[in-house]
N, CA, C and O atoms as CSV, one atom per row, in Angstrom:
chain,resi,resn,atom,element,x,y,z
A,1,MET,N,N,117.554,52.040,95.762
A,1,MET,CA,C,116.799,51.992,97.057
A,1,MET,C,C,116.721,50.789,97.357
A,1,MET,O,O,116.457,49.898,96.550
A,2,SER,N,N,116.979,50.607,98.754
A,2,SER,CA,C,116.546,49.281,99.394
A,2,SER,C,C,115.576,48.788,99.802
A,2,SER,O,O,114.707,49.653,99.694
A,3,ASP,N,N,115.023,47.631,100.352
A,3,ASP,CA,C,113.724,47.718,100.379
A,3,ASP,C,C,113.272,48.302,101.843
A,3,ASP,O,O,112.068,48.406,102.076
A,4,ASP,N,N,114.101,48.627,102.687
A,4,ASP,CA,C,113.726,49.406,103.942
A,4,ASP,C,C,113.966,50.616,103.721
A,4,ASP,O,O,113.928,51.370,104.693
A,5,SER,N,N,114.249,51.113,102.530
A,5,SER,CA,C,114.802,52.534,102.710
A,5,SER,C,C,113.625,53.791,103.172
A,5,SER,O,O,113.938,54.923,103.540
A,6,LEU,N,N,112.449,53.345,103.063
A,6,LEU,CA,C,111.445,54.118,103.620
A,6,LEU,C,C,110.902,53.829,105.144
A,6,LEU,O,O,109.853,54.248,105.635
A,7,SER,N,N,111.878,53.018,105.745
A,7,SER,CA,C,111.375,52.714,107.200
A,7,SER,C,C,112.358,53.373,108.022
A,7,SER,O,O,112.409,53.144,109.231
A,8,GLY,N,N,113.184,54.217,107.418
A,8,GLY,CA,C,114.463,55.087,108.223
A,8,GLY,C,C,113.931,56.439,108.782
A,8,GLY,O,O,112.814,56.876,108.505
A,9,THR,N,N,114.661,56.947,109.441
A,9,THR,CA,C,114.498,58.203,110.026
A,9,THR,C,C,114.560,59.315,109.173
A,9,THR,O,O,115.483,59.287,108.360
A,10,CYS,N,N,113.820,60.276,109.151
A,10,CYS,CA,C,113.856,61.553,108.408
A,10,CYS,C,C,115.203,62.391,108.748
A,10,CYS,O,O,115.226,63.044,109.791
A,11,GLU,N,N,116.280,62.381,107.917
A,11,GLU,CA,C,117.433,63.090,108.056
A,11,GLU,C,C,117.116,64.614,107.928
A,11,GLU,O,O,116.359,64.944,107.015
A,12,PRO,N,N,117.578,65.491,108.682
A,12,PRO,CA,C,117.573,66.940,108.265
A,12,PRO,C,C,118.198,67.548,106.787
A,12,PRO,O,O,119.306,67.218,106.365
A,13,CYS,N,N,117.612,68.153,106.338
A,13,CYS,CA,C,117.872,68.704,105.079
A,13,CYS,C,C,118.386,70.157,105.022
A,13,CYS,O,O,117.456,70.964,105.028
A,14,ARG,N,N,119.504,70.658,104.972
A,14,ARG,CA,C,119.917,71.972,105.019
A,14,ARG,C,C,119.602,72.882,103.977
A,14,ARG,O,O,119.680,74.098,104.150
A,15,GLY,N,N,119.230,72.336,102.844
A,15,GLY,CA,C,118.885,73.078,101.712
A,15,GLY,C,C,120.426,72.725,100.653
A,15,GLY,O,O,121.152,71.750,100.849
A,16,GLY,N,N,120.600,73.532,99.807
A,16,GLY,CA,C,121.677,73.627,98.850
A,16,GLY,C,C,121.732,72.242,98.079
A,16,GLY,O,O,122.796,71.793,97.652
A,17,ILE,N,N,120.823,71.758,97.969
A,17,ILE,CA,C,121.074,70.254,97.098
A,17,ILE,C,C,119.512,70.358,96.286
A,17,ILE,O,O,118.512,70.890,96.767
A,18,PRO,N,N,119.611,69.713,94.964
A,18,PRO,CA,C,118.588,69.670,93.988
A,18,PRO,C,C,117.674,68.941,94.546
A,18,PRO,O,O,118.044,68.083,95.347
A,19,PRO,N,N,116.221,69.111,94.250
A,19,PRO,CA,C,115.123,68.108,94.618
A,19,PRO,C,C,115.028,67.258,93.589
A,19,PRO,O,O,115.439,67.556,92.467
A,20,LEU,N,N,114.361,65.882,93.934
A,20,LEU,CA,C,114.505,64.714,93.341
A,20,LEU,C,C,113.871,65.204,91.783
A,20,LEU,O,O,113.028,66.083,91.608
A,21,THR,N,N,114.506,64.404,90.774
A,21,THR,CA,C,113.702,64.785,89.453
A,21,THR,C,C,112.684,63.876,89.456
A,21,THR,O,O,112.677,62.931,90.245
A,22,LYS,N,N,111.618,64.114,88.462
A,22,LYS,CA,C,110.417,63.364,88.473
A,22,LYS,C,C,110.375,62.175,88.310
A,22,LYS,O,O,109.416,61.511,88.703
A,23,ALA,N,N,111.517,61.605,87.632
A,23,ALA,CA,C,111.969,60.009,87.669
A,23,ALA,C,C,112.352,59.496,88.943
A,23,ALA,O,O,111.833,58.443,89.315
A,24,GLU,N,N,113.244,60.124,89.724
A,24,GLU,CA,C,113.523,59.598,90.966
A,24,GLU,C,C,112.281,59.550,91.545
A,24,GLU,O,O,111.935,58.463,92.009
A,25,ALA,N,N,111.366,60.691,91.640
A,25,ALA,CA,C,110.049,61.111,92.531
A,25,ALA,C,C,109.225,59.757,92.053
A,25,ALA,O,O,108.785,58.983,92.903
A,26,ASP,N,N,109.063,59.544,90.782
A,26,ASP,CA,C,108.369,58.320,90.302
A,26,ASP,C,C,108.580,57.164,91.038
A,26,ASP,O,O,107.648,56.568,91.578
A,27,GLY,N,N,110.050,56.702,91.117
A,27,GLY,CA,C,110.663,55.499,92.086
A,27,GLY,C,C,110.076,55.315,93.150
A,27,GLY,O,O,109.425,54.322,93.475
A,28,TYR,N,N,110.303,56.391,93.828
A,28,TYR,CA,C,109.811,56.493,95.386
A,28,TYR,C,C,108.675,56.277,95.462
A,28,TYR,O,O,108.284,55.573,96.393
A,29,LEU,N,N,107.596,56.888,94.358
A,29,LEU,CA,C,106.124,56.876,94.690
A,29,LEU,C,C,105.510,55.425,94.533
A,29,LEU,O,O,104.323,55.226,94.793
A,30,GLN,N,N,106.241,54.553,94.157
A,30,GLN,CA,C,105.737,53.245,93.694
A,30,GLN,C,C,105.876,52.747,94.962
A,30,GLN,O,O,105.188,51.737,95.113
A,31,ARG,N,N,106.611,53.122,96.103
A,31,ARG,CA,C,106.719,52.535,97.242
A,31,ARG,C,C,105.694,53.096,98.480
A,31,ARG,O,O,105.783,52.797,99.671
A,32,VAL,N,N,104.883,53.827,97.968
A,32,VAL,CA,C,103.899,54.604,98.796
A,32,VAL,C,C,102.549,54.551,98.106
A,32,VAL,O,O,102.132,55.292,97.216
A,33,SER,N,N,102.012,53.630,98.634
A,33,SER,CA,C,100.506,53.493,97.786
A,33,SER,C,C,99.295,54.616,98.167
A,33,SER,O,O,98.883,54.784,99.315
A,34,GLY,N,N,98.869,55.256,97.129
A,34,GLY,CA,C,97.880,55.910,97.712
A,34,GLY,C,C,98.625,57.500,97.599
A,34,GLY,O,O,97.807,58.406,97.758
A,35,TRP,N,N,99.415,57.749,97.461
A,35,TRP,CA,C,100.127,58.888,97.327
A,35,TRP,C,C,100.156,59.542,95.796
A,35,TRP,O,O,100.195,58.765,94.842
A,36,GLU,N,N,100.140,60.668,95.620
A,36,GLU,CA,C,100.483,61.181,94.189
A,36,GLU,C,C,101.030,62.402,93.990
A,36,GLU,O,O,100.778,63.342,94.744
A,37,LEU,N,N,101.683,62.482,93.146
A,37,LEU,CA,C,102.698,63.632,92.739
A,37,LEU,C,C,101.588,64.817,92.271
A,37,LEU,O,O,100.676,64.556,91.486
A,38,VAL,N,N,101.771,66.027,92.806
A,38,VAL,CA,C,101.311,67.111,92.661
A,38,VAL,C,C,102.121,68.378,92.397
A,38,VAL,O,O,103.342,68.351,92.553
A,39,ASP,N,N,101.540,69.403,92.033
A,39,ASP,CA,C,102.495,70.425,91.475
A,39,ASP,C,C,103.558,70.191,90.790
A,39,ASP,O,O,104.648,70.412,91.318
A,40,GLU,N,N,103.488,69.718,89.533
A,40,GLU,CA,C,104.592,69.153,88.544
A,40,GLU,C,C,105.589,68.524,89.111
A,40,GLU,O,O,106.744,68.794,88.782
A,41,GLY,N,N,105.236,67.338,90.300
A,41,GLY,CA,C,106.133,66.902,90.885
A,41,GLY,C,C,106.949,67.530,91.811
A,41,GLY,O,O,108.134,67.202,91.749
A,42,LEU,N,N,106.596,68.457,92.774
A,42,LEU,CA,C,107.054,69.214,93.670
A,42,LEU,C,C,106.715,68.905,95.005
A,42,LEU,O,O,107.285,69.393,95.981
A,43,ARG,N,N,105.594,67.925,95.055
A,43,ARG,CA,C,105.248,67.505,96.205
A,43,ARG,C,C,104.323,66.314,96.308
A,43,ARG,O,O,103.671,65.931,95.336
A,44,ILE,N,N,104.274,65.772,97.410
A,44,ILE,CA,C,103.202,64.325,97.449
A,44,ILE,C,C,102.041,64.734,98.166
A,44,ILE,O,O,102.065,65.536,99.101
A,45,GLU,N,N,101.034,64.179,97.721
A,45,GLU,CA,C,99.758,64.171,98.534
A,45,GLU,C,C,98.522,63.160,98.632
A,45,GLU,O,O,97.890,62.906,97.606
A,46,ARG,N,N,98.238,62.690,99.624
A,46,ARG,CA,C,97.175,61.877,99.794
A,46,ARG,C,C,96.224,62.181,100.706
A,46,ARG,O,O,96.517,62.563,101.839
A,47,ASN,N,N,94.862,62.019,100.235
A,47,ASN,CA,C,93.322,61.887,100.976
A,47,ASN,C,C,93.162,60.698,101.662
A,47,ASN,O,O,93.273,59.575,101.170
A,48,PHE,N,N,92.858,61.010,102.988
A,48,PHE,CA,C,92.695,60.034,104.266
A,48,PHE,C,C,91.151,60.006,104.491
A,48,PHE,O,O,90.674,61.138,104.406
A,49,THR,N,N,90.147,58.932,104.781
A,49,THR,CA,C,88.758,59.164,105.276
A,49,THR,C,C,88.693,58.513,106.387
A,49,THR,O,O,89.320,57.484,106.640
A,50,PHE,N,N,87.717,59.243,107.305
A,50,PHE,CA,C,87.440,58.496,108.429
A,50,PHE,C,C,86.079,58.588,108.659
A,50,PHE,O,O,85.300,59.282,108.005
A,51,ARG,N,N,85.748,57.736,109.784
A,51,ARG,CA,C,84.196,57.663,110.009
A,51,ARG,C,C,83.557,58.813,110.733
A,51,ARG,O,O,82.350,58.873,110.967
A,52,ASN,N,N,84.693,59.981,111.168
A,52,ASN,CA,C,83.949,61.116,111.873
A,52,ASN,C,C,84.685,62.091,112.145
A,52,ASN,O,O,85.854,61.923,111.797
A,53,PHE,N,N,84.388,63.346,112.783
A,53,PHE,CA,C,85.483,64.398,112.865
A,53,PHE,C,C,86.386,63.889,113.897
A,53,PHE,O,O,87.561,63.999,113.547
A,54,LYS,N,N,86.226,63.369,115.052
A,54,LYS,CA,C,87.287,62.940,115.973
A,54,LYS,C,C,88.145,62.029,115.386
A,54,LYS,O,O,89.313,62.178,115.744
A,55,GLU,N,N,87.937,61.101,114.572
A,55,GLU,CA,C,88.884,60.158,114.038
A,55,GLU,C,C,90.011,61.074,113.348
A,55,GLU,O,O,91.195,61.186,113.666
A,56,ALA,N,N,89.318,61.679,112.341
A,56,ALA,CA,C,90.213,62.723,111.586
A,56,ALA,C,C,91.269,63.404,112.320
A,56,ALA,O,O,92.495,63.319,112.250
A,57,MET,N,N,90.477,64.110,113.051
A,57,MET,CA,C,91.497,65.040,114.237
A,57,MET,C,C,92.352,64.284,115.112
A,57,MET,O,O,93.413,64.842,115.389
A,58,ASP,N,N,92.135,63.079,115.645
A,58,ASP,CA,C,93.022,62.475,116.129
A,58,ASP,C,C,94.462,61.976,115.262
A,58,ASP,O,O,95.639,61.983,115.622
A,59,PHE,N,N,93.794,61.532,113.926
A,59,PHE,CA,C,94.745,61.332,113.190
A,59,PHE,C,C,95.838,62.188,112.951
A,59,PHE,O,O,97.014,61.921,113.198
A,60,VAL,N,N,95.263,63.550,112.308
A,60,VAL,CA,C,96.109,64.647,112.140
A,60,VAL,C,C,96.886,65.087,113.502
A,60,VAL,O,O,97.973,65.627,113.297
A,61,ALA,N,N,96.564,64.964,114.611
A,61,ALA,CA,C,97.505,65.262,115.832
A,61,ALA,C,C,98.354,64.136,115.691
A,61,ALA,O,O,99.530,64.501,115.669
A,62,SER,N,N,98.196,62.729,115.572
A,62,SER,CA,C,99.255,61.986,115.490
A,62,SER,C,C,100.301,62.393,114.265
A,62,SER,O,O,101.500,62.569,114.484
A,63,VAL,N,N,99.714,62.518,112.974
A,63,VAL,CA,C,100.449,62.934,112.200
A,63,VAL,C,C,101.571,64.234,112.660
A,63,VAL,O,O,102.795,64.113,112.624
A,64,GLY,N,N,100.929,65.304,113.032
A,64,GLY,CA,C,101.551,66.413,113.821
A,64,GLY,C,C,102.848,66.077,114.862
A,64,GLY,O,O,103.984,66.551,114.891
A,65,ASN,N,N,102.151,65.002,115.744
A,65,ASN,CA,C,103.416,64.451,116.662
A,65,ASN,C,C,104.578,63.773,115.768
A,65,ASN,O,O,105.745,64.119,115.947
A,66,LEU,N,N,104.306,62.996,114.994
A,66,LEU,CA,C,105.401,62.378,114.136
A,66,LEU,C,C,106.034,63.560,113.635
A,66,LEU,O,O,107.210,63.618,113.996
A,67,ALA,N,N,105.691,64.444,112.987
A,67,ALA,CA,C,106.151,65.610,112.129
A,67,ALA,C,C,107.341,66.156,113.251
A,67,ALA,O,O,108.532,66.002,112.978
A,68,GLU,N,N,106.951,66.743,114.409
A,68,GLU,CA,C,107.616,67.091,115.474
A,68,GLU,C,C,109.075,66.206,115.776
A,68,GLU,O,O,110.220,66.654,115.834
A,69,MET,N,N,108.641,64.905,115.931
A,69,MET,CA,C,110.003,64.249,116.410
A,69,MET,C,C,110.941,63.967,115.122
A,69,MET,O,O,112.161,63.844,115.224
A,70,GLN,N,N,110.295,63.886,114.000
A,70,GLN,CA,C,111.199,63.986,112.881
A,70,GLN,C,C,111.736,65.151,112.481
A,70,GLN,O,O,112.784,65.213,111.838
A,71,GLY,N,N,111.125,66.038,112.799
A,71,GLY,CA,C,111.750,67.673,112.625
A,71,GLY,C,C,111.436,67.983,111.023
A,71,GLY,O,O,112.052,68.882,110.450
A,72,HIS,N,N,110.261,67.038,110.217
A,72,HIS,CA,C,109.694,67.457,108.821
A,72,HIS,C,C,108.591,67.664,109.120
A,72,HIS,O,O,107.938,66.936,109.868
A,73,HIS,N,N,108.210,68.635,108.617
A,73,HIS,CA,C,106.510,69.088,108.477
A,73,HIS,C,C,105.729,69.317,107.332
A,73,HIS,O,O,106.112,69.973,106.364
A,74,PRO,N,N,104.465,68.692,107.461
A,74,PRO,CA,C,103.765,68.605,106.268
A,74,PRO,C,C,102.672,69.694,106.183
A,74,PRO,O,O,102.514,70.368,107.201
A,75,ASP,N,N,101.988,69.930,105.236
A,75,ASP,CA,C,100.816,71.254,105.209
A,75,ASP,C,C,99.593,69.806,105.236
A,75,ASP,O,O,99.627,68.743,104.617
A,76,ILE,N,N,98.711,70.281,106.107
A,76,ILE,CA,C,97.738,69.511,106.395
A,76,ILE,C,C,96.455,70.194,106.519
A,76,ILE,O,O,96.394,71.313,107.028
A,77,SER,N,N,95.189,69.441,105.982
A,77,SER,CA,C,94.096,70.056,106.268
A,77,SER,C,C,93.080,69.074,106.425
A,77,SER,O,O,93.181,67.972,105.886
A,78,PHE,N,N,92.032,69.423,107.180
A,78,PHE,CA,C,91.036,68.364,107.447
A,78,PHE,C,C,89.899,68.525,107.943
A,78,PHE,O,O,89.915,69.470,108.732
A,79,GLY,N,N,88.846,68.011,107.844
A,79,GLY,CA,C,87.382,68.467,108.055
A,79,GLY,C,C,86.641,67.204,108.811
A,79,GLY,O,O,87.391,66.445,109.425
A,80,TRP,N,N,85.421,66.958,108.816
A,80,TRP,CA,C,84.675,66.002,109.258
A,80,TRP,C,C,84.659,64.818,108.253
A,80,TRP,O,O,84.063,64.858,107.177
A,81,GLY,N,N,85.460,63.631,108.769
A,81,GLY,CA,C,85.824,62.551,108.126
A,81,GLY,C,C,86.919,62.615,107.162
A,81,GLY,O,O,87.300,61.612,106.559
A,82,TRP,N,N,87.433,63.770,107.003
A,82,TRP,CA,C,88.692,63.564,106.066
A,82,TRP,C,C,89.944,64.250,106.458
A,82,TRP,O,O,89.825,65.104,107.337
A,83,ALA,N,N,91.138,64.031,105.962
A,83,ALA,CA,C,92.321,64.737,106.153
A,83,ALA,C,C,92.930,64.498,104.961
A,83,ALA,O,O,92.794,63.445,104.339
A,84,LYS,N,N,93.842,65.759,104.478
A,84,LYS,CA,C,94.793,65.668,103.631
A,84,LYS,C,C,96.158,66.102,103.913
A,84,LYS,O,O,96.486,67.104,104.548
A,85,ILE,N,N,96.966,65.172,103.331
A,85,ILE,CA,C,98.485,65.562,104.371
A,85,ILE,C,C,99.385,65.814,102.659
A,85,ILE,O,O,99.240,65.030,101.721
A,86,SER,N,N,100.067,66.778,102.622
A,86,SER,CA,C,101.117,66.860,101.554
A,86,SER,C,C,102.387,67.288,102.101
A,86,SER,O,O,102.478,68.117,103.006
A,87,TRP,N,N,103.573,66.594,101.426
A,87,TRP,CA,C,104.937,66.736,101.845
A,87,TRP,C,C,105.608,67.279,100.926
A,87,TRP,O,O,105.455,66.997,99.738
A,88,GLN,N,N,106.490,68.183,101.394
A,88,GLN,CA,C,107.590,68.604,100.283
A,88,GLN,C,C,108.487,69.119,101.058
A,88,GLN,O,O,108.234,69.826,102.034
A,89,THR,N,N,109.699,68.766,100.635
A,89,THR,CA,C,110.910,69.758,101.622
A,89,THR,C,C,111.137,71.049,101.093
A,89,THR,O,O,111.711,71.262,100.025
A,90,LYS,N,N,110.698,71.869,101.822
A,90,LYS,CA,C,110.473,73.469,101.457
A,90,LYS,C,C,111.946,74.018,101.168
A,90,LYS,O,O,112.274,74.696,100.194
A,91,LYS,N,N,112.717,73.612,102.148
A,91,LYS,CA,C,114.079,74.378,101.872
A,91,LYS,C,C,114.831,74.219,100.233
A,91,LYS,O,O,115.763,74.783,99.660
A,92,ILE,N,N,113.881,73.162,99.891
A,92,ILE,CA,C,114.942,72.944,98.269
A,92,ILE,C,C,113.533,72.930,97.412
A,92,ILE,O,O,113.349,72.490,96.277
A,93,LYS,N,N,112.652,73.516,98.264
A,93,LYS,CA,C,111.324,73.514,97.025
A,93,LYS,C,C,110.858,72.493,96.177
A,93,LYS,O,O,110.582,72.726,95.000
A,94,GLY,N,N,110.725,71.117,96.807
A,94,GLY,CA,C,110.678,70.090,95.612
A,94,GLY,C,C,110.891,69.017,96.782
A,94,GLY,O,O,111.042,69.345,97.959
A,95,LEU,N,N,110.885,67.832,96.369
A,95,LEU,CA,C,110.881,66.274,96.956
A,95,LEU,C,C,112.317,65.982,97.509
A,95,LEU,O,O,113.214,66.381,96.767
A,96,HIS,N,N,112.672,65.427,98.547
A,96,HIS,CA,C,113.539,64.605,98.955
A,96,HIS,C,C,113.190,63.299,99.503
A,96,HIS,O,O,112.005,63.138,99.795
A,97,ALA,N,N,114.037,62.297,99.704
A,97,ALA,CA,C,113.741,61.234,100.205
A,97,ALA,C,C,112.940,61.155,101.153
A,97,ALA,O,O,112.022,60.335,101.201
A,98,ASN,N,N,113.286,62.306,102.332
A,98,ASN,CA,C,112.541,62.275,103.456
A,98,ASN,C,C,111.167,62.400,103.440
A,98,ASN,O,O,110.458,61.915,104.322
A,99,ASP,N,N,110.635,63.179,102.249
A,99,ASP,CA,C,109.122,63.160,101.925
A,99,ASP,C,C,108.593,61.716,101.921
A,99,ASP,O,O,107.676,61.342,102.653
A,100,PHE,N,N,109.164,61.028,101.147
A,100,PHE,CA,C,108.484,59.498,101.012
A,100,PHE,C,C,108.981,58.818,102.543
A,100,PHE,O,O,108.059,58.123,102.969
A,101,ILE,N,N,109.688,58.822,103.100
A,101,ILE,CA,C,109.679,58.487,104.498
A,101,ILE,C,C,108.777,58.659,105.023
A,101,ILE,O,O,108.095,57.726,105.447
A,102,MET,N,N,108.465,59.893,105.175
A,102,MET,CA,C,107.475,60.522,105.930
A,102,MET,C,C,105.955,59.919,105.481
A,102,MET,O,O,105.067,59.565,106.256
A,103,ALA,N,N,105.929,59.911,104.404
A,103,ALA,CA,C,104.463,59.727,103.765
A,103,ALA,C,C,104.438,57.807,104.169
A,103,ALA,O,O,103.403,57.141,104.208
A,104,ALA,N,N,105.597,57.360,104.377
A,104,ALA,CA,C,105.379,55.870,104.700
A,104,ALA,C,C,104.743,55.795,106.152
A,104,ALA,O,O,103.755,55.164,106.527
A,105,LYS,N,N,105.700,56.721,106.941
A,105,LYS,CA,C,105.233,56.599,108.258
A,105,LYS,C,C,103.856,57.441,108.462
A,105,LYS,O,O,103.252,57.340,109.530
A,106,THR,N,N,103.427,58.178,107.535
A,106,THR,CA,C,102.036,58.430,107.625
A,106,THR,C,C,100.902,57.374,107.470
A,106,THR,O,O,99.858,57.360,108.123
A,107,ASP,N,N,101.227,56.601,106.623
A,107,ASP,CA,C,100.591,55.438,106.144
A,107,ASP,C,C,100.527,54.298,107.338
A,107,ASP,O,O,99.581,53.530,107.515
A,108,GLN,N,N,101.694,54.353,108.090
A,108,GLN,CA,C,101.504,53.355,109.173
A,108,GLN,C,C,100.821,53.788,110.388
A,108,GLN,O,O,100.438,52.992,111.245
A,109,LEU,N,N,100.644,55.256,110.471
A,109,LEU,CA,C,99.949,55.979,111.414
A,109,LEU,C,C,98.445,55.463,111.173
A,109,LEU,O,O,97.686,54.971,112.007
A,110,PHE,N,N,98.222,55.705,109.824
A,110,PHE,CA,C,96.761,55.418,109.358
A,110,PHE,C,C,96.234,53.984,109.510
A,110,PHE,O,O,95.049,53.686,109.661
A,111,HIS,N,N,97.254,53.149,109.452
A,111,HIS,CA,C,96.851,51.670,109.457
A,111,HIS,C,C,96.793,51.004,110.991
A,111,HIS,O,O,96.322,49.923,111.346
A,112,SER,N,N,97.505,52.145,111.835
A,112,SER,CA,C,97.711,51.335,113.113
A,112,SER,C,C,96.143,51.591,114.000
A,112,SER,O,O,95.962,51.065,115.098
């Protein structure tokens, strides 16, 4: 995995490929601080905190816009001062490099 491998564009996944193994997912996970493997390594998730509801809502809207541009969509929940983002490639019922690319892009939105 190259140093810039998580800065690329999410490539469409058409299914029919195996999800990342737990070892492969652990390798990618080292590159995205604050994310954790959940559901026995089938998805990644991170909680974000904000000062108020509007900041959380604006962040969620930004993640939604990014997801539409990249063609890869997370599960999102949020409320006053918090948001939870979960990435998984649903076509393969597990993790793909795209999920970690999107996690890195989500982090960039959070820090901008």
